[in-house]
N, C-alpha and C positions, 0 to 999 in steps of 0.2 A: 695270627697271619702277620708279620710286618707291613705295614701300608707304604707303597713307592710311587713315590713323584720324582716325574723325568725331569732332571736338573738341565744338563746340556749333553753336547756331544764331542768326544775328543776330536782334534784333528789325526788323520792318517800319520802316519810315522812312515815315513821314506816311502820304498819298494818293496817292504817286505809282504809278502803274499799273505804272511799269517796276519799281520796287519789288517784289523777292518776297524769300520768304524762302530763305536761301543755305545750306547747308553748308562751315565753315569745315575744312579740312583742315592736316595738321600734315606737310609735305613733308620723305622724312629723303634725302640728298643721296645719290648712292651713284655709283661708279664701275666698270662692271666687276662689277657684283654686291657688291665690296669698300666697304662700310660707309666713311663718308669719316670726316671731322671734326666739318664742315660743316654745319648744320640749320638751316633757315628759318623764320621764321611766316607762311606767307601767307594773307591775309584778302583776302575776292575782297568787293569791291564789282561795281554797275553797271557797265553798259557804259560811261555818259555822266560818270564821276569818275573822274579823272585820278588814280591813286594813288601818282603823283610831285607832282601839288600837295598832298599829303595835311597838310602843317605847315603852308599856305594857307588863308585864307578865302574865298576861293573854291565848296567845297566847298559851303557854305552859302548861300553865293550862290548855285551852282546849284537848291539844294532848294526855297530860300524867293524865288525872282525879286530882286525890289528891296530887300526890308525889310532894316531899318539894322543893322547891327553890330556892337558894341564887343568892346570884350575891359575885362575889369578892369583893366589896368594903364593904358587910358586913364582911367576914369570919376576926375573926382572924389570928395572926400570925399562931401559931399554927394547925389552919386551912388549912390555905394557903401553911403551906409547909406538913401538911398530904399529901394534892389535888395533889403538885406535885411531890411527891414520890409517889403516889399510881399509878400514869400516867403510868409509864417507865412500870410499870409490871400488867398493868392491861388487856392485855391480856393473860397472861401466868398465872395467877391466876385466873379468869374468860372468861374460854374456851366460852361461851354459849354467851359471847358480840365479836361481831365481826368486829372489827377495823380495819381500813386499814388505814396505815397510809403515808403521801407524805411529799416532802418537805417542805411545808408550813404548811399545817394542817391538821387534826385527827379527822376523821366522825364516826360515830355508827348508825348504821343498826335504831335500835332499838329506837330510841329516836327523838326529832323531829330536822328538819335543817331549821325550819323558825328563823329568827333571833328573839336573844331571850337572856337572860341571860349568862356570859361565861358559869356555870359551873348547871350544874344539877346533880342531883345524880339518878342512873337508877336504877331497883326494884330492884338490890340486894345491895341496901346500898354503891354504889361505884359512890365516884365523876368520873367524865370526864370532861373532856375541853373539849369543841365544838369552833364550829368558831362564832363569831358575823357578822353578816349579815346585820347587819345597816348601812353598806355601800354599795353599792350595784357595785363600781366598782370593788371589791373583787369577781375572778371567781372560779364556783367551780370545782375542783381538784377533785373528787372522783368520778367520772360516771360511766358506767360501763368499757369504755375502760380498766381503774385503776384496775376494779377489774378486769377484767379478765388478765391484764396482768402481775396482783401478784400471782392468782392464776398460770399461764404459772411458774412463776420463781418460786415455789415453788413446782411444780409439777417436775421442771430443776432439782432444788436442790434436794430432794430426787431421781433422776435417777442418780443423780453423786455420791449421797450418794452410794447408792447400789451398784453403778460400782469401787469405790474406795476399797470397802469390799469382793470385786468380785478378785480384780487384785491381794488382798493379799490372794486367795483361800480360803475364810471361813466368815458366815454367821452367825455367835453362836452368834458374839459383836454387830449386827445388831439390833437394837428395834424393839420389834413386828410391831409399827405404821409407820416403815417407810419398812419394810422387804416387803411389797406384794402392799404397792404403784403404784412402776411402773408401776403394770401389771393392776390395776384399771382406768386407763387412768385420765382425768381429763374432768370437768362440764365446759361443752358452752352454752350458751344462745341464743336461738333464738326466732322466734315469735309463736311455742309451748312452751316454756319455759326456763329452766333450764333440763339440759340431759346430760348424759352419752355420747361424743367424739366418734365418732368413728374414729379405727385407720389411713384411709384415710382422715381423717378430720383435721390429725396433719396438724402440717408445716413437711416443708421438715427434717429438722434438728431436730425435737425430731423423726421424726420416725426413720433417724438412728444412732442416739442416743440409743434409742430405740431396734430396731433392735442387733446393738451394743453388748449391754448388755446383751440381747438374746444367741446372739454366744457365747461371752463370758463363762456365765453360761453353755453352751453346752462341751463346748470344758474342761472348768473344771472338769464337770461331770466325760467324760471321762476318763483325763486326772487320774483323781486319783479311777476310776472305775480302770484302768490299772494296778493301785498300790496295790488295794484289799480295800482301805476304802477310803467314800465320805464324805465329812462333812452332818450333818442328815438334817440343814438347808436348802442345796442344793440340799436333796433327797425329801424333801417335797415340793419345788418347782416345782421340774421336777416334779414329782407327779401328780401336784395342776395342769400342761401344759396337761398331758398326760389324764387327766379326762378333760379337756379344760375344768375348774371352771370359768376361766375368760372368754370364749366365742372368743379368738385371733387367733384360728387357721384360722380359716374360714376368717378373716378378713386377717391376715398374706397370705390366697393366693391370698384373691382382689386385696393386693396390686400389683399384674400385670397389672392392668387397668389405675395405678397414671402414665404411661409410662417414668417414670422417671431410667434412665439406673441406678441408682445406688441402688434407692431403692429396682429395678427389681433385682441386684444381689444381695445385704445383706438379701432380700426377700426368693429368690430361697436359699442359702446359711442357714440361719436361718432355713424353714424348713425341708428341707436334713438330716440335723443336729437333727431335736425335733423326724425325722422317726428312725435313728440310733439309739437312744435314746428307744425311746416310742418299737422297733420294729413289734410286730405285736397288742402289746394293740393302736390300731387304729383304725377310723373310716373310711370300706371301704370308704365310700362316698368321705372322701379325695380324694382317690388315683384314683377312678374314673373321680374326676376333673379333675385332673390333666392330667390325661390321655389324657381325652377326650378333652383335647386343642390341642393336636397334629395332629387330624384327624377334626375339626369341617369344614366344606363346605366352606368359605370366609377367608382362609387363616390367623389368626391375627398374624404373624410372633412375635412378641412381648412375647406373651401368648406359642407359640411354644415353644417359645426358652428357653422361661421361665421355661416351663415342661422340657425339654429333661436338662435344666442345674440342673435340682431338682434329675431327675430318674440318670443322669452322676454320680452325688458325689456320691451317695447312692450306686451305682455299687463298684464305685472306691474307697469306702473307706477301710483303711484295719486297724489291730492294731497300736495305737499309740506308735511311738518311746518315749523314754526319752529322750528330748536332752540333750547334754555331760554339757549347762551349767547348767540344773537346777537337774544334781545327787547330791546325798550327797556329800559334800566332807569337807576334813580336815581344823582345822582352820589353814592355814599359813601364811606367808609372804605376797605372793603374795595376797591371800584370793582367792575370786570367787564371782561372778558378782551374784551369786545364794543369798550371801548374802547381797544384795541390796535390798530382797523380804521378808516383816517382816511376818512371818510365825506364826500364832497362836498357839502357844501350848497347850491351855487350849481348844482346838477345839476339838467339841462331835461327833465323827466319826461313821459310820453305817462299817460293815464288808462286803466287798461283795468278798466272796471266790468263788463264784459257779463261774464254767467255762461259764455257757450259758449265767451266767449279761454280758460276753464282747462277746456273741454270734450272729451275723447281719445276718446269712444264712437263717433267716426268714422270715425277712424286704425284702433281696433281693430277694429270693423267690418271694413273694406278689407281688414285681413289676413286674420279669422278666415277671411271668403269665401276671398281666394286659396289657405289651407293647407286651405279644406276641399275643392280639387277637386282637390288631390293628398296626402288622407287614406290612402284604400287604397289607394295605394300607397304610402306612406310608412312605414303598419303592418308590412307586408308585408316589404320590407327590415329594420326595427326588425326583425322573429322572425330574419331569416335572421342580425343583426349580432348577436343574443343567443344562437344556437344552431351559429352557426358559427363566430364570427372572437370570439376573446379578444385579438385586441390592443389592445392603450392607447386609441389615436385610435379605433378602434371602439368600445369602451366608453365613452371618454366622449362621443361621437356616443350612445348609447346614452340616457346619463347626463341629456345634457341633454335627448334629444327625451323622457323623463320627465316629468323639472321643466317643460317648456312645457307638455304633455301636463296636470298636477296645478293649472299657475298657469291653462290655460283653462279648467277647471273650474270651479274655486274660485270662491267668491262674492264672494271680493274682489274679481275683476278686473272687476264691474260689469257682465258679458254677458251680456244678454238668454238666455232660457229659449229662445226657439227659434236663437239660434245655438250653443249651448253645444250643443244635443239631439245632432246627427251624430256629438260625439265622446264620446258616452258607448258608439258598439258598439267593441266587437271587445275590450272590458276582458274577457270570460272568458277569450279565448284564450291570457292574459298569464297567466291565473290556472293554469292548468294545464304553465303554466312554473316554475312556486317548485319547485324540488329541491334536489336534496342538492349538484348538480354548480354551478348559479349561484353565480357571484360573491358574496360577503357586499354589496358596498356597492349592486348590482344589484337584488338583494332587498332593500335597504333602501330604495332607492329607490319600488318594485313598491309595495310596505306603504304607505310615503306617497300614491303617488299611490290606492292603494284606499281609504284613511282618509280622504283627500279628498271621496270619487266618496259615501262614508258620510259624512257631515257629519252627525250623528246630533243633538250638542247645540247646534251653531248653527242647522238645519234644519227636517231631518227629525221630528226629535221635536216643534215643534210645526204640523207638518202631517198634514190628516184625511187628506188620500188619499195614497199614497208612489208616487212614481216606477215602474213597469215595469220598467227598465232597475238602477236601482239597487235591487228587491227581487232578482228574479233577481242578483245579484253575491251579496249579502250569502246567499241560498240557495247557494251554490257555495261560498261559505266556510267554512260550518257542512258540508257535504257534504265538503269534501273534509276537513277535521280529525276528522270523525266516521271518513268511510271509506278515505279515502288515505294517515292518520298524513300530514298537512300536519306537525304539530308538532316531528316527530321528522326533517323533513328541512332545518329551520330552522338555517343553519350560525353561531349564537352564540357557539361555542365555536371557540376561535383555535389551530394547534396550539403545541407545546412550543418557547419561545424566543420568545416574538413575545404581545404585550399589546393589551389596547383603550384607547385614549385617545380619550377619547370627541368632542377638539376634531380630530381628525387620524387618527382611523381605529386601523386593524392597524398597530403598528409594533412592528420587533423588540427586544427587551429580553431583559439576565440577571441582571433581576431577580426571582428566583424566588417574590418574594411579592406581586408584582402581579397584577392580575386579566389572565384572559384570558379573561372571560367580555364579550361585547358588552351590552352592558345596555340599549341603544336599542334593538339586534333584538328583544328579549322585550318590553320596553314597546310598539312598535310593533304584534307580534303581536298580545299579547294584547289590547288597543284594540283591531283590526280584530275580532277574536274576539268581544267585549262586544257591539259595536256590531253585529255579523249575527246576532247572537241575540236583541237590542232589537228590529232592524227587521222581523225573521220574526215575534218576539212580535205586533209594535204593525199591521202585515198584517192579523194573522187579528183581532185586537181593532178594527181598521177605525176600527169607530162611534166612538170616544171621541180624542180629542187627547190629552186628557189622564189618566196615565196611574195618579194619586192619585184617583180615584175609583172610589169600589166596585163593587166585581163581582158583591154576593152574587146577583143575581136572572139573571146571564148564565150563558144553560146552552151549556155549550161538549161540543163538534160529538167523535164521532170520531176526526178529525183531530189537534184539536186536541190531543187525548189523545197520541197518536201523535209531534206535533211535540213535548211536551213530553217524553216520553220520551228523543225526539232530542236534546235542549236539554240537558237533566239530563246524558249521558252526553258530550257536547262539553264543557261546563263541568265536568265530571268530569277528564276530560283535562286539560283550562288548568289546572286545579290541581295537578294532580301532575305537570304538567313544569313548572309553576313553582317548585314543594317541589324534585323533581329539580333543578331551574338553580340554585338560592340557596338559603342558608344558613335554612331555616326550616326548625320544627317539625313535622313529619308531623301534631300535630294542632290546628295554627294555623292558625283559622276565612280561608276565602277572600277575606271581606269586610276582612278587617285585612291580609288578604298585599298587595290590588290598592292600600291608601293607601302602603303600604310601600313597592312593584313600582317609582310614578308620585312617591313622594315629591319629585323633585328635578324634575318636571314637571307644574307647576301647573292645566294648560289641561288635559292627561291625566289626571292625579288627578281633576278634577272633571265632566271628561266621562266617565270610569268612572265616576263615583259614580252620576249622571243615569240612566246605564245601569241600573246591577243594580237601580236603585230602581224602573224601569219595569218589568225582568224579573220582579221582586219583586211590584208591584203586579200585572202581567199574569196571573202562572199561577199563584198560589199561594193563591187562597181554595178556588177547588171543583173542587179536584184533591188524589188524591191524594198526588201528591208534593210536597205542600208541605209539610212536615216536612224532606221534604235542603233545597228551596230557602231556607227561612226558617232553618236553620243553617248555607246556605254562603254566602245572599246577604244577611244581616240586614242592610239598611239603615240600625240604629241602630248596630248595630258599626261598621260605618266614619264614620257620624256623627262615633263617639265617637275613635274613632281619628282623625280629624282634626285634629280641636278638640285632639290632641297635639301631633300634628305643627305645627299651628302655635302653640302653648304656651299655649294657652287666650287666645290675642290677640282681645279683640270690634275692634280696630283694622283685623285684616289681612284678618277679615271685611268689616270697611266699604271697606277697598280693592278688594277682588275685587269689592262690590256695585256702587262707580264707575266701573273698568275695563271694557273692553270687548274684555282679552282672554281671558274665562275664558266660561264659562257659567252663570258661580256664581247671577245671578237666578233664573236658570229651577231652578236644583238647589235652591237654598231655599224657594221658592215650591213647590216639590214638593214637599220635603219637609215643610217644617210643617203641609202639604195633609195627608200620610201621616199624622204625630202627632196634629197636631188627631182624624183618624178613630179610632187606631188607639192613641191615648191611655196604655191598660192595658198594649198590650205595646211602647210606647217604656216608661213604665218600668220591667217586669220587664227588659225587653235592660240596662238601665242596672243592675240591681239581679242581674244575672247573673255569678257564677261567684265569688261567698262576700265572704265581710269585707273585700278588698282592692276591689271593684266598691261600697258603701254609698254611696262621695262620690262617686260620677258622674253620677246624678241630678242632684245640688247645681249638681257642674261645671258639667257642661253648660249647666242654666238659667239659672247666673249669666252665663256668656257672650253667650246670647241675649236676655237683660234687659238685659246692657249696650251691646250694640246697638244693642236697641229702642230707650233713651234717647239713644244719638248721632245714630241717625236723625229722631227726637224734633228735638234743637236744631234742625238742618240745613234741616229741613223747615220751621220756626217760624222760620226768616230765610229762607227762600227760597232756599236754596241748593246745594240738592239736584239733580243734574242733568237728573232724570227722575221720573215717579210712581210713588212709593216707597208707597204706600197700601197696595194689596193682602199686602207682603208686613207692613207697620206695624199692618194689623189681625188678621194672626192671630200676630205675636207676641203680641199684648197678649191673644190670646186662647190660647196656650200657659203665659202670667205666668199668668191666671186661673187655670187647669185648676193649675198648678204646685200656689197656691196652698190648690186645693181647694174652686173657685168653680163647680166641672162645667155649672154649668145657666145660668153666665152669657154 
């Protein structure tokens, strides 16, 4: 029997129901099992085709009825020229004819693919060039794979066109036929026929390109919303997403099943941006799906982290600031980078002047309420992951959760106190988990969380009554440092052969001179202890929110004396710990050590100065331990050292006052009050240390006087961003005291 090998598949011939894909075979002719020298190529045809008549025109007549048939040899020169000209524009002029062109041949789906004359005429009367299959060595190149590839190429071209218009921040000039094409998906052909492909069925590059375009669309929407005018077509596209017209929201959520970290990252980012834009106009089932990922019985780390990232991005979102390079600038010689972007001056915009159009408190409230119901169960799961699972995926979920927790309770999130109150529970459970076995990266994130709860410089220092949960956390930190050797558990030192990079963490190193000390951990731990001590003192002296006011007539109780002794022990432990960890002289005052420890972190440094100032004024007046604290926490020494760090530049102090990134306004106001009430102590502190200190008073007052003059000029021109008069009056009083007018 002849052996048969599949060779190739024939193309489907038009819409004829009798036409089916059939496999061609090569028949090896044998006689009695012995191979002969004869072999023939057998081409299978439908039964209604006469294979003996393969060279005749009746083949096309059978497939096309009474269509006219021509041969090139029978065409006149003018007709041949007409055919060549029409071939080039056939697809554009007659879109109903589906043509696919390769480098060698052009085929048409609505005509015969059998060996036939070179030129036929379609039902539209348009002559098209078709291949001649008289020679079997010509391969069929326009199969389903080529067709699918051309469809993919078309989709990618449309996506690139859409993206190029988005870069210009206007979609008004984009044709309507292309505007929505990137969101409609593309066709795929499987055993069930032709259908729209699900987003998860696209290739990774197509998914990433699609998600990137979506993210850019939402970014442009938010930016233009901030300006008050949005391109009308951008509004139209975003509204279609809010209505889920293309059924893409569920598909974007389902992308977390792809297990591709880049796709998961972009999908989470896109969905969070969608929530910010849609606000409360969303399907509650979407939020339920996301929140349920957090507490599924068999923990799926990828879905859990996917959900945490989405919630964290929405909670952290704040108003968009216009980048300086995007601000309108006049045409000058230097030009600006914003001139490189072509702006469509004929863009049809929609005005958005309503303040609620940019208010995201609604969607934040919905997410926080949804998260609150899962919070106790989620806390238990995170505690289990910290203690029992050290895998990279588990640690990633833990870190993302802690970052979300920090963002939720942060004052920057603009969430109401009532909404965030449930999230202050369970904090004490995580304090007990701080031990030497905990990875340094989780240590660092936990310390950031606790420092955000004890937001002393931004909030707590200004409050008369402190929240109970916050005070309990502060008491617990103080007790763990004093009695449970918390500082000794801090994994700030790395093993041999590793170094600490402030940007990427612990990395291998062969350089013995590089530091193996994680200074960030030391900074966070020290600041946390200072905040805890300051809050403990403030809670005891809750009758005054301004610690710079004297307390000579305040009668300290026996409990206050016990607290003062505990605080002294805690601060001495911190002093010894920092000196043992870093290269400080044993006799260096603690107040100076703090300035150098935080010299590369302005916000930490200034908040630590607020804490030391409040601690000093809180317990040093009527207590026998006052001399110890004056020597250790002298706020004048801290201010003098701070001026050295900023090179006695009054411009730096002015920048701190204008900026809202630090609590320098609070610190300067309280320090000037302390200096006014304790002028003699201020002068003596400047002269401590002998001849080398004789000029510290002059240097310090010179900076303050220059600062006063700069503020005066800005106030006279009405250029200062807020009322700075209280600070200005205190600077004038200190200047008069310096000049000898003590009673002015």
